[in-house]
NUKOLLUM-237244 format. One record per residue: z, y, x of N, C-alpha, C in turn; residue in three letters. Coordinates in steps of 0.001 Angstrom, whole numbers, plus 500000, padded with zeros to 6 digits. Atoms other than C-alpha are relative to their C-alpha. Layout:
N
ZYXZYXZYXala
...
***
This chain:
442
501236500484499402509455868977526358498900501048499880met
501156499110500014506349870953527230498921499364499135ile
500976500532500942503789870535524458498595500438500418lys
501364499728499543500109870261525435498993499447498996val
501092500461500858496979870022523274498752499752500828gly
501233500344499282493576868663524268498807500105499073met
501294499998500662490050869453523137499015499391500979ile
500977500628499110487453867116524627498632500041499344ser
501350499822500509483772867874524189499026499158500803leu
501054500648499236480550866151525172499981498496499890gly
500352501421500006479752862597526141501214499091500149cys
498905500952499812481880859431526258500565499985501419pro
499483499969498631482109859724530061501044501091500145lys
499049498895499974483840863068529633501249499659499202asn
498877500407500830486029861561526927500968499115500781gln
499135500844499170487333858952529363500805500857500974val
499262499080499130488242861759531776501155500652499239asp
498954499395500823490180863415528956501134499008499760ala
498968501024500222492000860138528263500865499799501239glu
499205500105498773493056859961531914500937501199500150arg
499126498824499961494394863525531726501161499852499017met
498935500199500987496328862682528564501041499008500504leu
499063500986499456497854859631530251500847500625501096ala
499259499300498947498839861779533229501091500875499390asn
499031499114500644500551864301530962501112499203499333leu
499013500839500669502286861595528943500953499358501011asp
499202500644498949503481859833532100500989500979500639arg
499150498985499367504952863102533382500822500782498986asn
499036499506500994507009863735530239499556501234499239ser
500496498970500898504755866202528451499852499397498609phe
500263500431501377504470866008524676498544500291499663glu
501402499830500385500902865439523501499956500418498536ile
500005499451501350500318867591520438498790499513499219ala
501128500379500853498153866551517495499447501203499238asp
500563498763500527497592870186516473500293501092501019cys
499891498954498987497365873483518336501181500932499792tyr
498953499038500296500116875447516628501250499725500842glu
498771500117499228502986876032518992499874499282501328gly
500130500686498708501532874295522053500250500983501138val
499771499173498815502601875597525442498715500191500797asp
501278499922499291499148874881526854498977499163499262ala
501081500788500573495781873652525655498941499813501075val
501060500328499046493185871896527819498693499870499239val
501334500111500592489538872425526884499132499276501033val
500795500826499085487607869600528564498537500102499573asn
501306499534500459484063870893528455498842499125500455thr
501294500534499603480496869640528585499124501183500398cys
500879498927499585477854871689530372498595499528500249gly
501256500686499704474783869484530190498782500771499508phe
501119499257500585472486871458527861500549501248499322ile
499582498710500531472549874882526230500918499864498789asp
499160500174501188473987873641522923501413499589500374glu
498679500451499554476844871916524754500766501146500651ala
499346498854499367477559875016526826500487500984498937lys
499619499079501054477609877152523701501215499491499239gln
498854500587500693479985874755521960501267500167500827glu
498841499863499123482304874834524975500518501433500001ala
499597498592499976482308878635525120500658500398498687ile
499416499690501300482998878875521386501417499457499886glu
498656500567500044485996876558521751500970500775500883asn
499142499203499118487348878547524685500370501320499330ile
499741498729500661486985881812522746500924499834498791leu
499095500266501128488660880256519700501433499859500487glu
498653500144499441491630879244521856500521501346500510met
499588498683499525491668882740523376500534500849498848ala
499523499268501168492028884229519893501356499480499542gln
498707500580500374494838881797519074501084500394500993leu
499041499553498989496501882773522343500433501436499719lys
499686498608500314496286886447521430500903500102498779glu
499186500002501219497792885614518043501350499322500195asp
498720500631499714500682883821519728500128498576499509gly
499965501358500548499731880405518364499956498956501111ile
500022500893498843498912878735521692500421500774501243val
499560499375498758500184879382525192498862500120500995gly
500978499913498920498153878824528339498706499257499643lys
501302500632500218494450877898528350499488499482501336ile
500524500646498794493086875441530923498624499452499671ile
501368500468500220489359874779531171499651498994501090val
500364501066499065488198871522532774498627499463499616ser
501237500684500362485101869325532786498766500604500637gly
501286499677499378481436869895533479499698501490500020cys
500276498569500018481210873548532419500791500714501090leu
499190499348498969484078874536534707499529499612501393ser
500540500418498712482564872514537548498735500790500326glu
501303499370499803479232874230537053500062501522500048arg
499931498539500090480248877797536205501409500506500282tyr
498592499713499700483672878058537801500294501491500167lys
499728498585499743483469881639539100499765500846498758glu
500304499195501188481844882988535932501119499909498967gln
498919500167500984484537881517533669501254500717500478ile
498767499434499457487349882613535962499959501533499975phe
500107498549499903486031886163536353499737500670498659glu
500431499361501243484579886821532897500876499661498802glu
499103500372501094487253885156530757501449500108500489met
498634499820499493490609886648531798501058499298499148pro
499043500712500861492262884879528853500280498590500507glu
499845501358499479491753881569530680500972500016501179val
498962500024498972494757880677532850499673499081501163asp
500379500902498911493189877876534878498602499464499752ala
501318500634500016489694876651535670500033498924501066val
499902501096499036489664873221537288498738499144499952ile
501142500887499914486844870981538483500368498574499681gly
499731501392500365486472867295537743500884499310501027ile
499164500610498970488169866444541041501474500315499854gly
498599499586500152491381868125539873500682499387498796ala
499376500479501237491970866235536638501154499047500271ile
498891500903499662494259863766538431501318500711500219gly
498753499233499855496796866577538903500133501035498884arg
499930499092501138496547868155535460501442500386499694ile
498592499681500241500355867961535162500447501167500869asp
499646498904499103500749870227538206499355501303499542glu
500713498803500449498154872643536860500708500629498816val
499307499470501168499958872981533526501296500678500414val
498709499431499586503319873581535190499807501315500753arg
500239498778499237501885876188537545499579501153499097arg
500391498922500911500249878116534709501205500503499208thr
498813499595500752503538878115532813500942500853500841leu
499212499154499101505134879743535870499312501344500245lys
500672498720499891502595882548535598498834500046500956gly
501136500019499091499964881458538123498681499971499228glu
501370500138500511496271881906537426499228499212501048arg
500464501011499051494410879000538995498496499791499913ile
501373500468499872490891878264540207500053498852501002leu
499823501198499166490951874700541553498772499107499854asp
501240500773500042487573873108542335499917499158501281ile
500046500845498800488147870296544861498722499162500034pro
501151500887499888485606867702545998499862499145498749ser
500253500860501168483978865786543150500515498588500224lys
499580501355499678484942862588544954501488499760499720glu
498583500161500347488593863269544053500206499610498540glu
499885500423501397487842862442540424500529498578499926leu
499485501372500128489957859387539482499002499121499247pro
500946500922500631487618856480538705500709498877499251leu
499239501021500725490385854237537393501398500553499774cys
498643499559500291493978854438536237500281500004498517gly
499556500029501391495927854791533017499182500932499122glu
500662499168501000494329856170529874500816499992498719arg
499445499916501343495715857365526571498802500083499066leu
501254500105500742492952856220524235499916500992498847leu
500271499113501124491425858697521818499058499349498994thr
500781500793500947489295856018520147500962499133499192thr
499164500981500692490648853613517522500351498858500949pro
499519500978499011492638850880519281499088498782500128glu
500804501225499956490085848176518453498691500164500775tyr
501153499853499116487264849738520516500273501086501029trp
499760499066498905487169851592523811498803500021500940ala
501013499891498955484827852833526501500554499464501316tyr
499674500386498632484816851333529977499002500713500900leu
500895499240499121483387853850532452499918499282501335lys
500153500850498823481956851762535273499505500767501225ile
500460499186498878480631854609537441500025501456499578ala
500124498577500283480469858373537731498892500569500873asp
501077499381499236477759860724538971498663499312499779gly
501340500568500148474061859980539263499166500333501227cys
500894499805498856471504859554542027498530499917499602ser
501378500154500446468354859317539876499154501257500193asn
500676498729499762467459863012540226498834500277499042arg
500993499582500988465526863488536992499877501523500063cys
500273498592499734463916866920537175500709500954499049ala
499391499153501007465623868252534025501520499938500005tyr
498591500352500156469133866950534665500892500687501031cys
499053499307499135472054868941536078501161499111500438ala
498844500861499733474428865967536295500245499772501496ile
499705500199498568473950865251540041500681501210500633pro
499361498804499473474868868846540778501415500183499494gly
498668499864500597477880868683538476500919498874500451ile
499173501179499777479124865160539095499819499358501372arg
500237500599498700477649864287542483499199498717499910gly
500752501251499944475968861075543579500723498887499244asp
499492501155500747476447857773541778501114499311500779tyr
498867500698499379479791856124542488500496498907499053arg
499538501127500810480559852668541115501503499802500184ser
498597500400499924484101851589540325500058498563500506val
499879501361499474485227848503542212500156499006498855glu
500057500970501085484676845399540106501385499486499614met
498658500500500313488234844101540393500786501010499161asp
499308498961500773489518847430539065499513500014498553met
500546500015501353487193847237536065500480498786499215leu
499495501204500672488267843694535278501449500207499598val
498595499737500322491911844771535433500120501004498860glu
499971499032501098491227847776533213499616499339498683glu
500380500745501201489513845451530740501175499187499475thr
498816500762500425492609843247530693501017500908499316arg
499041499059500582494786846275529991499546500458498621gln
500519499584501297492531847419527171500130498883498976leu
499879501140500913492480843938525647501449499815499560ala
498580500138500321496275843765525820500454501072499014ala
499652498908500907496403847086523955499305499882498653ala
500630500249501290494244845682521143498507500245499936gly
501443499767500008490679846503522192499245498703499758thr
500853501150500291488155844093520710498540500261500391lys
501369499631499637484903845979521334500046500916501219glu
500025499261498749484247847221524859498597500564500201leu
501296499347499868481463849748525425499864500514501421ile
500189499635498605480207850039529001499152501257500100leu
500696498732499850479169853534530036499969500440501464ile
500181499313498717477945855418533109498787500876499791ala
501238499252500148475165857882533700498808499048500018gln
501009501061499946473115854754534497500753498693500214asp
499197501222499866474964851510533767499277498927500804thr
500755501041499311472154849373535173499992500192501512thr
499911499761498546472624850979538617501329499523500563ala
498646500354499549476164849603538768499983499071501218tyr
499764500855498839477185848179542125499091500224501175gly
500969499832498919474174849217544184500612500756501173lys
499401499191498940476172851810546136501137499262500717asp
498864500710499409479160849496546727499612498685500659leu
500265501379499584477612846067547145498578499773500509tyr
501358500122499491474000846752548111499016499380499039gly
500882500569501020472571845216544937500587500273498627glu
499536499760501360472766845622541180500972498896499585tyr
498951500958500299475962843977539974500431499994498537lys
499622500004501413476005844634536232500059498591499425leu
499895501363500536475227840973535424501309499303500400pro
498752500635499551478168839770537525501203500633499327glu
498895499327500681480465842396536030500126499504498567leu
499964500490501370479513841271532530500595498603499935leu
499457501358499988480232837645533381501511500005500189asn
498563499982499715483666838549534705500808500568498834arg
499207499448501093484787840745531821499880499148498740ile
500088500945501117483542838121529371501136498977500041cys
498906500961499848486354835943530716501323500541499483glu
498753499392500442489000838381529455500254499669498531val
499633500347501367490748837064526351500263501264499181asp
499761498876500899490842839417523382498773500856499785gly
501245499257500153487522841124524031498994499111499280ile
500931500802500795485042839937521397498568500532500049glu
501325499390499918482143842386521655499911500851501262trp
500277499143498847480651844000524781498637500645499768ile
501207499243500330478058846718524282499571500834501203arg
500545499273498856475768848384526852499318501291499565leu
500667498715500189474864852077526807499412500473501324leu
500592499332498831472672854090529215499401499022501017tyr
500711500932499108470484851309530660498609500559500293cys
501285499395499632467452852537532587498914498931500095tyr
501062501016500086464103850751532077499650499337501327pro
500414500561498711463384850285535790501037499068500607asp
498937500824499425466679848440536359500463498890499058lys
499670501109500906466759846024533413499371498737500588val
500503501168499280466430842828535437499997498759499107thr
499989501271500722465685839312534235501389499360500056asp
498634500528499886469155838369535506500908500619498946glu
499201499337501035470730840952533199499675499433498629leu
500398500541501299468736839659530224500494498572499821leu
499496501376500077469772836093531058501485499990499648glu
498574499901500334473444837100530966500175500407498540val
499907499572501387472927838905527659499659498858499047met
500409501131500833471259835794526284501076498918499940lys
499103501159499890473903833314527468501469500308499754asn
498599499651500224477158835242527048500173500469498555gln
499870499645501420478136835275523348500678501343499748pro
499284498737500211480389838311523801499103501223500219lys
500869498866499703477568840507525100499016500181498846val
500830499757501174475852842039522084498545500185500387leu
501434499818499774472077841975521820499603501407499546his
500189498570500259472100845760521769499864500662501362tyr
500189499354498703470730847858524596499500501422499788ile
500362498595500059470568851615524920499099500289501193asp
501031499924498974467385852349526871499315501371499948leu
500634498679500073466641856068527345498672500040500748pro
501325499995499363462892856325528007499464501414500204val
500320498576499914462483860117527495498571500357499606gln
501379499646500356458678860057527214499091498801500190his
500978501080499850455515857924527141498736500462500706ala
501153499484499254453006860196528851500272499875501492ser
499788500163498562452585859274532508500059501352500709asp
499951498658499410451914862923533324501392500601499858lys
498682499412500243455187864027531737501077499216500740val
499009500819499292457176861110533171500017500327501493leu
500074499658498577455936862001536665500634501361500258ala
499396498673499825456907865660536218501512499941499796arg
498567500185500200460303864514534969500681499320501195met
499501500801498873460687862466538165500747498761499509asn
499430501248500502461502859409536081499495498846500848arg
500366501173499210461454856055537836499184499050499126his
500849500884500793458508854101536439499123500778499040gly
500949499370500915455597854867534164500057499327498635asp
499992500552501358454719853998530571499758498498500002ser
500233501446499921453471850547531612501299499263500302ala
498703500617499694456880849761533109500901499999498770leu
499169499926501203458614850943529941499576498936498992ile
500489501012500942456401848747527762500355498591500478arg
499674501319499460456949845772530070501474499689499813asp
498561500210500170460716846232529960500334499671498554thr
499738500259501422460744846388526162499489498621499608ile
500554501325500303458520843304525967500905498898500544ala
499118501010499415460837841382528309501313499892499224arg
498775500019500808463898842400526268499764499219498719ile
500245500638501293462334841278523007499620498536500146arg
500312501413499773461054838017524518501274499214500278ala
498755500689499653464482837134525927500994500017498848ala
499028499812501079466446838433522916499252500415498735leu
500819499664501181464360838221519716500708500871498969pro
499258499176500957467148839850517692500541501268500642asp
499488498831499286467680842659520219499792501286499204ala
500094498651500552468389846125518899499877500943501184val
500260499082498895466923848752521209500152501427499498ile
499811498579500285468173852307521058499375500798501136arg
500581499187498938466360855065522952500247501481499750thr
499946498545500080466351858779523642498646500553500412thr
501304499371499774463204860912523513500209501497500230ile
499964498553499770462713864414524927498633500601499657met
501242499280500297460113866767523467500043501375500658val
500088498641499490458883870022524921500251500172501473gly
499854499852498550459207869243528612498794500773500537phe
501130499228499468457070871617530722498782499125500313pro
501220500772499806453489870391530719499679499070498857gly
500286500837501169453763868546527406499095500783499049glu
500952499411500929450614869656525655499853499134498765gly
500182500766501229449333868375522334499578498561500298glu
500427501361499652447693865371524016501191499152500435asp
498831500739499513450908864363525769500967499703498856glu
499130500245501148452898864794522576499420498926499095phe
500641501023500821450367862709520660500215498619500600glu
499716501275499318450812859971523267501415499541499694thr
498605500328500298454568860109522696500166499549498556leu
499860500351501418454291860045518895499386498640499701ala
500634501303500201451892857108518971500857498885500595glu
499130500975499354454230855282521353501204499664499121phe
498840500216500872457221855762519024499616499139498805val
500441500786501155455249854364516096499549498595500395asn
500429501318499514453860851506518190501201499104500307glu
498865500811499542457174850333519671500965499696498866ile
499071500159501112459255850821516500501415499721500503glu
498629500120499532462613851405518135500941499839498819phe
499007500196501059465604850283516117500845501252499792asp
499200498780500046467543853443516962499336501009500940arg
500663498998499164466175856714518326500644501360499786leu
499541498623500032467571860114519185498971500876500691gly
501003499104499437465292863070519900500632501364500231cys
499510498659499747466213866339521581498962500785500773phe
500963499114499352464311869320522909500418500288501432ser
499738499615498617464006870145526581500764501318500043phe
499171498813499829466664872662527591500039500341501485ser
500063499687498567465977874393530937501369500341500573pro
498689499835499396469026874199533176499882500570501407gln
500017499390498681469668876432536178500302498960501077glu
499739500891498879469519874617539473499245498693499952gly
500804501219500089467164871878538287498535500339500261thr
501415499725499736463508871546539332499214500436498777pro
500758499681501210462354871819535707500279501401499474ala
499575498700500550464088875161535158498875501026500023tyr
501049498994499897461210877294536407498616499384500215asp
501328500605499963458299874857536142499019500820499169met
501007499358500822455042876224534840499750499167498737asp
500350500659501267453644875258531408501232499737499124glu
498847500119500896456930875854529565499518499986498548gln
500389500174501402456780874961525854500848500910499113val
499319499092500922457668877409523087501041499252499166asp
498905500638500742460940876671521248499573499552498610asp
500459500361501347459218876653517865499156498729500046glu
500812501210499835456766874036519129500897498794500259val
499050501088499741459628871920520473500634499511498704lys
499337500353501260461365872047517113499058499230499075ser
500982500683500864458205871071515227499747498580500485arg
500254501334499459457553868141517545501194499071499779arg
498814500818500258461134866931517235500078499552498554gly
499987500339501425460873867045513436499000498886499698asp
501018501030500225457696864943513549500509498641500466ile
499484501261499451459301862291515754501068499418499087ile
498889500519500799462423862026513597499552499611498594met
500527500407501310460438861904510340499336498631500107ala
500611501310499780458404859024511733501066498932500195asp
498952500983499722461566857310512955500755499617498737gln
499312500319501250463222857547509547499204498959499214leu
500820501001500686460291855644508046500132498633500669glu
499874501269499260460551853002510779501335499340499690ile
498662500559500226464306852564510314500155499533498559val
499898500397501407464023852460506513499345498639499774thr
500682501288500136461495849612506709500781498887500690leu
499221501013499283463573847768509298501263499640499222lys
498795500270500781466684848138507152499687499194498745asn
500369500761501205464893846873504049499757498533500333glu
500206501392499579463973843748506016501316499251500186glu
498691500627499802467703843113506500500640499574498677lys
499412500371501299468379842749502763499959498480499845ile
499872501443500145469612839222502100500491499307501256gly
499526500602498753470665838648505721501499500231500169lys
498551499962499802474236838050506855500328500457501420asp
499600499464498702476016839873509677501516499997500136tyr
498583499836499692479389839873511350500276501491500163arg
499721498567500059480968843275510770501419500260500483val
498670499551499620483879845027512442500405501117499044ile
499536499062501024485890846926509816500506501275500663val
499545498725499446486479850617510431500867500812499041glu
499224499161500918487786852269507278499860499503498569ser
500026500312501428488520851967503566499857501294499221tyr
500224498850500867487298854409500904500551499670498620asp
499368500284501279489621854414497911499185500480498814gly
500792499460501098487221856477495805498937498996499551tyr
501039500975500344484449853861495978500517498566500044thr
499399501330499855486838850930496566499123499094500868asp
500829500768499079484760849792499512500432500279501434ser
499714499854498574485090849310503241498727500425500733tyr
501103499636499128482923850699506005500209499351501358ser
499901500631498690482142848962509269498678500063500726gly
501210500014499194479512848240511882499619498566500358arg
500501501259499477477334845298512833499770500155501502thr
500331499908498578476315844481516403498891501007500255tyr
501161499126499862473315846713515736500362501474500114met
499620498590500080475346849929515634501186500311500906asp
498925499504499152477387851674518305500815501037499233ala
499180499026500737480324853760517057499611501434500318pro
500167498555499921479798857454516429498564500471500242glu
501380499563499783476056857447517188498999499293499088ile
500933500757500838474462854804514951500500499954498560asp
499667500083501414474702853801511312501221499128499728gly
498873500815500448477311851905509306499523499075498881thr
500231500808501191477489849258506603501233500107499121ile
498906499975500969479623849793503507499909498734499154ser
500025501263500745480659846675501618501182499912499052phe
498950500224500986482685845613498623500642498640500237thr
499240501241499827485331842901498612501224500046499110thr
498720500013500708488416841779496735501144499657500949asp
498982500255498989490302841222499987500452501303500640lys
499475498860499274492378843569502104499735499805501487lys
500286500070498571491292844329505650500604501199500717tyr
499525498929499146492578846423508510498895500381500983glu
500978499625498979490498848431511005500070499059501206pro
500050500941498894489360846075513735499845498555499569gly
500241501364500498489159843000511516498494499723499990asp
501400500416500111485918841031511500499789499298498668phe
500312500590501288484248839992508256498502499709499943val
501415500341500181480974838325507304499468500692498749asn
500524499175501090478822840576505121498514499705499800val
501417500135500345475522840054503305499454501358499581arg
500623498709500325473212843078503104499336499894498629val
500588500004501342472261843931499514499226501288499705ile
500722498749500231470812847436499898500012500875501237gly
500071499068498871470018850344502196500168501429499498val
499871498575500289470751854060502316499596500756501257asn
500560499384498797468480855667504919500391499189501239asp
499629500668498754470087854779508268501122498977499815tyr
498839500856500232472990852870506675499666498830499078asp
500168501201500809473359849482504990501098499906498953leu
499030500288501050475146848335501844500103498496499879ile
499842501447500035476630844872501558501178499551499146gly
498839500577500694479193842525500036500599498917500885arg
499251500972499222481839840337501587499578498583499613asp
500415501372500284480618836737501916501180499074499773leu
498839500880500042484142835342502055500788500116498713asp
499267499911501275485072836171498476499018499845498838cys
***
């Protein structure tokens, strides 16, 4: 059997693409390797969204190139957003790479591997619309939770974002296909389903002429085996009252919403070409908290966008302290070629960006610490993730925490649990972003 390894970088949307490639390879009788030594080919599925992601991708490609020179790996195939965006540069400047394929070619990754093994050097960048939006996946997440990618591409056209150029316009997956994929995931043991897209709240508009996320949620709630449904990447201007009503009335839909707001200065939001102003953002948050008093709101903040002076940053910092988000990520503006923001005037110095990011995150740590201390003595349903023999305790997550991006809760018990089990835990302490608890059932 031909042995193939996979490195997948970047966001969960890219991870789902990698899972489809792995399923393709597995279906076509390739052996999926769990290490790189001795592989006939390695696929580096790259991210190309911001400079740090591009650098990480290049470092991984160069690492594989060194292993190839040392005879440890065979062919190198580069896929994903970086190859879609910089196809000619990678192909011409990295002769060690045997194939550069765009996102539209991942459905024929088996053919690409076989052709490289025959000695071909391949540059295959078909239409973005050829990207498979559904089909088999070989999950790279634990079996008890999985992503459900409900759309690809984006039509929002934020001034800083290269995704429309990389992925194309927003394309929703047909609802029946998503329901069937949910059934397949549930049959394979998935209990927590995490809905993702570049903008999940835009789901269905391109296919059905109206936002259909509420209807999709109602339908996948009917699938037996799925116990938790979590929403990521919800845009403030598309959080409708209908969506909040579904979240309120469907027990499986967690009261957790990822709401990237990016900024609070109307001047900066306008330059970003974001849909809606600070008043809309505040109204959306107020409506969420009125409909779902226990809602956990996660957001993303960008500092250092062109035109963000001290006044605009002060507006942002005051907003963060006023709203008191439950979860917050902050990153610095990274100018990307081909975007309107790339050569805007009033660019912000990198040192200033870093300082502003540090201020935001220091404030957020205080907010989260106080919020966590308020949870002491409260009880939560927890999904078990791992056991630590050194501390004789388990680690898991409440509804308030998405896997891999939010915090955890460690708890003691005299029972034995497996990953994916649910247990009731009382919070007895905090550790910065994480909680400490004890099993209520013993």
